[in-house]
C-alpha positions as CSV (number, residue, x, y, z in Angstrom):
1,M,-124.1,-27.4,-36.0
2,K,-126.6,-29.9,-37.4
3,T,-129.8,-28.0,-38.0
4,K,-133.1,-28.6,-36.2
5,Y,-136.0,-29.3,-38.5
6,K,-139.5,-30.1,-37.5
7,T,-140.5,-32.4,-40.3
8,I,-139.1,-34.0,-43.5
9,P,-140.6,-34.1,-47.0
10,I,-143.4,-36.6,-47.4
11,I,-141.5,-38.6,-49.9
12,L,-138.7,-39.2,-47.4
13,G,-141.2,-40.2,-44.7
14,L,-142.7,-42.8,-47.1
15,L,-139.3,-44.2,-48.0
16,V,-138.4,-44.5,-44.3
17,A,-141.8,-46.2,-43.5
18,L,-141.4,-48.6,-46.4
19,N,-137.8,-49.4,-45.6
20,S,-138.7,-50.3,-42.1
21,C,-141.4,-52.9,-43.1
22,K,-140.3,-56.5,-42.8
23,N,-140.5,-59.0,-45.7
24,T,-140.2,-56.2,-48.3
25,I,-137.7,-55.4,-51.0
26,E,-134.8,-53.4,-49.8
27,L,-134.9,-49.9,-51.2
28,P,-131.9,-48.5,-53.1
29,K,-129.9,-45.7,-51.5
30,F,-130.3,-42.3,-53.0
31,D,-127.3,-40.1,-53.8
32,W,-128.4,-36.7,-55.2
33,S,-124.9,-35.2,-55.4
34,V,-125.5,-34.2,-58.9
35,G,-125.2,-31.2,-61.3
36,D,-122.0,-29.3,-61.6
37,G,-121.1,-29.8,-58.0
38,V,-117.7,-30.8,-56.7
39,E,-117.4,-33.2,-53.8
40,L,-115.5,-31.6,-51.0
41,D,-112.6,-33.2,-49.1
42,V,-113.7,-35.7,-46.4
43,R,-111.9,-33.4,-43.8
44,I,-114.5,-30.7,-44.4
45,D,-117.8,-32.7,-44.2
46,E,-119.5,-29.9,-42.4
47,S,-118.4,-26.8,-44.3
48,S,-120.3,-24.0,-42.5
49,G,-118.6,-20.9,-44.0
50,L,-116.9,-20.1,-47.3
51,S,-114.8,-17.1,-48.3
52,L,-112.7,-16.2,-51.3
53,I,-109.7,-14.4,-49.7
54,D,-107.2,-12.8,-52.1
55,N,-108.1,-15.4,-54.8
56,S,-107.8,-18.3,-52.5
57,L,-110.9,-20.2,-51.3
58,W,-111.1,-20.9,-47.6
59,T,-113.7,-22.8,-45.5
60,I,-114.3,-23.9,-41.9
61,N,-116.1,-26.8,-40.3
62,D,-119.0,-26.6,-38.0
63,G,-118.7,-27.0,-34.2
64,G,-116.8,-29.9,-32.9
65,D,-113.9,-29.7,-35.3
66,E,-110.4,-28.4,-34.5
67,S,-110.0,-24.6,-34.8
68,N,-108.8,-24.9,-38.4
69,L,-109.2,-22.9,-41.5
70,Y,-108.9,-24.9,-44.7
71,Q,-107.7,-23.6,-48.1
72,I,-109.4,-25.7,-50.7
73,N,-109.0,-26.1,-54.5
74,K,-112.0,-24.6,-56.3
75,D,-111.8,-27.3,-59.0
76,T,-111.3,-30.4,-57.0
77,G,-112.6,-29.6,-53.6
78,K,-109.4,-31.0,-52.0
79,V,-107.7,-29.4,-49.0
80,E,-104.5,-27.7,-50.0
81,R,-103.5,-26.1,-46.7
82,T,-104.6,-25.9,-43.1
83,V,-104.1,-23.0,-40.7
84,R,-104.9,-23.6,-37.0
85,V,-106.1,-20.6,-34.9
86,E,-104.1,-21.3,-31.8
87,N,-106.0,-19.2,-29.3
88,A,-109.5,-20.2,-30.5
89,D,-112.0,-23.0,-29.8
90,N,-114.5,-24.1,-32.3
91,R,-117.6,-24.3,-30.2
92,D,-120.0,-23.6,-33.1
93,W,-118.2,-21.9,-36.0
94,E,-120.8,-20.9,-38.5
95,E,-119.4,-18.2,-40.8
96,L,-116.3,-17.0,-42.5
97,A,-115.8,-13.4,-43.9
98,S,-113.1,-11.0,-44.7
99,D,-112.3,-7.4,-45.4
100,K,-109.1,-5.7,-46.9
101,N,-106.8,-6.8,-44.0
102,N,-108.5,-9.3,-41.8
103,V,-110.4,-12.6,-41.6
104,Y,-113.5,-13.0,-39.4
105,I,-114.7,-16.3,-38.0
106,G,-118.2,-16.3,-36.5
107,D,-118.4,-18.5,-33.4
108,F,-122.1,-17.6,-32.9
109,G,-124.1,-20.7,-33.7
110,N,-126.8,-20.8,-31.0
111,N,-129.6,-23.0,-32.1
112,K,-130.8,-23.6,-28.5
113,G,-130.6,-20.0,-27.5
114,E,-128.6,-20.6,-24.4
115,R,-125.1,-19.4,-25.2
116,T,-123.6,-16.5,-23.3
117,D,-120.2,-16.7,-25.0
118,L,-120.9,-15.5,-28.6
119,K,-117.7,-14.6,-30.4
120,I,-116.2,-13.4,-33.6
121,Y,-112.5,-14.1,-34.1
122,K,-110.6,-11.4,-36.0
123,M,-107.3,-12.5,-37.5
124,S,-104.9,-10.7,-39.8
125,K,-104.7,-12.1,-43.4
126,A,-101.0,-12.3,-42.9
127,E,-101.6,-15.2,-40.4
128,L,-102.8,-17.3,-43.3
129,S,-99.3,-17.6,-44.7
130,G,-98.2,-20.0,-42.0
131,S,-99.6,-23.2,-40.4
132,K,-100.9,-21.4,-37.3
133,G,-102.2,-18.0,-36.4
134,Y,-103.6,-15.9,-33.5
135,A,-106.8,-13.9,-33.4
136,D,-108.3,-11.0,-31.5
137,V,-111.8,-11.6,-30.1
138,I,-115.0,-9.7,-30.4
139,E,-117.5,-10.8,-27.7
140,F,-121.1,-9.8,-28.1
141,S,-124.7,-10.2,-26.9
142,Y,-128.1,-9.3,-28.2
143,P,-129.8,-6.4,-26.4
144,E,-133.2,-8.0,-26.4
145,Q,-132.2,-11.4,-25.0
146,D,-132.8,-11.7,-21.3
147,S,-133.3,-15.5,-21.0
148,F,-130.7,-18.1,-21.7
149,I,-132.8,-21.2,-21.0
150,E,-132.8,-23.8,-23.8
151,D,-135.3,-22.8,-26.4
152,R,-135.6,-24.7,-29.7
153,D,-137.6,-21.8,-31.1
154,T,-135.0,-19.3,-30.4
155,K,-134.6,-16.2,-32.6
156,F,-131.0,-15.6,-31.4
157,D,-129.2,-18.2,-33.5
158,C,-126.8,-16.9,-36.2
159,E,-124.9,-18.3,-39.1
160,A,-124.4,-15.4,-41.5
161,M,-122.1,-12.4,-41.5
162,V,-120.6,-9.8,-43.8
163,V,-118.0,-7.0,-43.1
164,I,-118.4,-3.7,-44.9
165,N,-116.5,-0.5,-44.0
166,D,-115.4,-1.6,-40.6
167,I,-118.9,-2.7,-39.6
168,I,-119.8,-6.4,-39.1
169,Y,-123.4,-7.2,-40.1
170,I,-124.9,-10.4,-38.8
171,F,-128.1,-12.0,-39.9
172,T,-130.0,-14.2,-37.4
173,K,-131.6,-17.6,-38.0
174,N,-135.1,-17.5,-36.5
175,H,-136.3,-20.9,-35.5
176,K,-139.7,-19.7,-34.5
177,T,-140.8,-18.0,-37.7
178,E,-138.5,-20.1,-39.9
179,T,-138.8,-17.3,-42.5
180,T,-137.4,-14.1,-41.0
181,T,-133.9,-12.8,-40.2
182,D,-133.0,-9.9,-37.9
183,L,-130.1,-7.8,-39.0
184,Y,-127.7,-6.5,-36.3
185,K,-124.4,-4.6,-36.5
186,L,-121.1,-4.6,-34.6
187,T,-117.9,-2.7,-35.0
188,T,-114.7,-4.6,-35.9
189,T,-113.0,-3.4,-32.7
190,P,-112.0,-6.3,-30.4
191,G,-113.6,-6.3,-27.0
192,I,-117.1,-6.7,-25.5
193,Q,-120.0,-5.3,-27.5
194,V,-123.8,-5.3,-27.5
195,A,-125.1,-5.8,-31.1
196,E,-127.2,-3.0,-32.5
197,Y,-130.5,-4.0,-34.1
198,V,-131.0,-2.6,-37.6
199,S,-134.0,-4.3,-39.3
200,T,-136.0,-7.5,-40.0
201,F,-136.4,-9.1,-43.4
202,D,-138.9,-11.8,-44.3
203,V,-136.8,-13.8,-46.7
204,G,-138.8,-17.0,-46.5
205,M,-136.0,-19.3,-45.2
206,L,-133.7,-20.2,-42.3
207,V,-130.6,-18.1,-43.1
208,S,-127.4,-19.9,-43.0
209,G,-124.8,-17.8,-44.9
210,A,-124.0,-14.4,-46.4
211,D,-121.6,-12.6,-48.7
212,I,-121.1,-9.3,-50.5
213,S,-120.1,-9.1,-54.1
214,P,-116.6,-7.8,-55.1
215,D,-118.2,-4.6,-56.5
216,G,-120.2,-4.1,-53.3
217,K,-123.5,-3.8,-55.1
218,T,-125.1,-7.2,-54.3
219,L,-125.6,-9.0,-51.0
220,S,-126.4,-12.7,-51.0
221,L,-128.1,-14.7,-48.3
222,I,-128.5,-18.4,-48.5
223,G,-130.5,-20.9,-46.4
224,Y,-133.2,-23.5,-46.6
225,S,-136.8,-24.1,-45.7
226,K,-137.9,-26.3,-42.8
227,Y,-137.9,-29.1,-45.3
228,L,-134.2,-28.4,-46.2
229,N,-135.1,-27.1,-49.6
230,P,-132.1,-24.8,-50.5
231,M,-132.8,-21.2,-51.2
232,V,-130.8,-18.1,-52.4
233,V,-131.8,-14.5,-51.9
234,L,-130.0,-11.5,-53.6
235,F,-130.3,-8.0,-52.2
236,S,-129.4,-5.0,-54.5
237,K,-128.6,-1.5,-53.4
238,D,-131.4,1.1,-53.7
239,K,-130.9,4.7,-54.8
240,D,-129.8,5.6,-51.2
241,G,-127.1,2.9,-51.2
242,E,-129.1,0.6,-48.8
243,F,-129.7,-3.1,-49.2
244,Q,-133.5,-3.2,-49.0
245,D,-134.9,-4.7,-52.2
246,F,-134.3,-8.5,-52.7
247,K,-135.3,-11.3,-54.9
248,H,-135.2,-15.1,-54.8
249,I,-133.2,-16.9,-57.4
250,T,-133.6,-20.6,-58.3
251,F,-131.3,-23.2,-56.9
252,Q,-131.8,-26.4,-58.8
253,K,-128.6,-28.3,-58.1
254,T,-130.3,-30.6,-55.6
255,P,-133.8,-30.7,-54.1
256,I,-132.6,-31.1,-50.5
257,A,-129.4,-29.8,-49.0
258,Q,-128.1,-28.1,-45.9
259,I,-126.3,-25.3,-47.7
260,E,-124.2,-23.3,-45.2
261,G,-121.3,-21.5,-47.0
262,V,-121.5,-18.9,-49.7
263,S,-118.9,-16.8,-51.4
264,F,-119.0,-14.6,-54.5
265,E,-116.4,-15.8,-57.1
266,T,-117.4,-12.9,-59.4
267,N,-120.1,-10.3,-59.3
268,N,-122.5,-12.8,-61.0
269,R,-121.3,-16.1,-59.7
270,L,-121.7,-17.7,-56.3
271,L,-119.8,-20.6,-54.8
272,I,-122.1,-22.5,-52.3
273,S,-121.1,-25.3,-50.0
274,S,-123.3,-27.9,-48.4
275,E,-122.7,-30.2,-45.4
276,H,-122.8,-34.0,-45.6
277,F,-126.3,-35.0,-44.9
278,K,-127.8,-38.5,-44.4
279,Y,-131.3,-39.5,-43.4
280,S,-132.3,-43.2,-43.8
281,V,-131.9,-44.0,-47.5
282,Y,-131.2,-40.4,-48.5
283,E,-127.6,-39.2,-48.6
284,L,-126.0,-36.0,-49.9
285,K,-122.2,-35.8,-49.8
286,Q,-120.4,-32.7,-48.7
287,M,-120.5,-30.6,-51.9
288,M,-119.7,-27.2,-53.5
289,Y,-121.8,-25.8,-56.2
290,T,-121.5,-22.8,-58.6
291,L,-124.6,-20.6,-59.2
292,D,-124.6,-18.1,-62.0
293,F,-127.2,-15.4,-62.1
């Protein structure tokens, strides 16, 4: 779902103001789809999750699209195949993850804090071989949430998930602090669950995606500031095997982007997708970037 942001960078505000003045020169449009990025297929203009599944790259669209998974070409960004999840609705799909045997789709976007139908769809990888598939459903709620009145500063939005050893870890997107994320866990068993709170991390951004490296030693979170400056955080395992220590790494592909999907291609390379974004004279096409570290 299109993110809520309280303000825009000063330079964009000035451009908008100037462009609205009469009897002035029309300003050129900006297109900062630069660097080593690949423009994604027009059918996936709101890529909200990205996952490399058995060497094939898959993505999903944000809420409002059909309940489709799209296999895309890593080099061209074009859609190669589409699989429809027949028994699912895309209310607000925000994340795509996988484990050895299954694919998980996070229908837990909740940027107004009013949803009572948070879901994760669990589908066998075997279903990806055809044009349609069927999924089991994990329904969940947050133990601390007792109000479902619209709240633009909600702490119960979520766009990031990884699956490790039959445990689903979800990272919230806190619209009040705009810098912290709460970590919860669920089991991979279909049915109704209450998420278990684990910890809170101050990562300095609104978290919008997560993935775990192939060797299981690095956890990546992506997101952006309230100004839509893209950010990447890497967690490494400590001596006890826990992901506690983290560092920020530089993302210089574009100064402003709504990055939403992330997948490890190798232990030291990330694939990151961004949604189509347009504000006045500024436009960024739907893109996918590589980030080596």
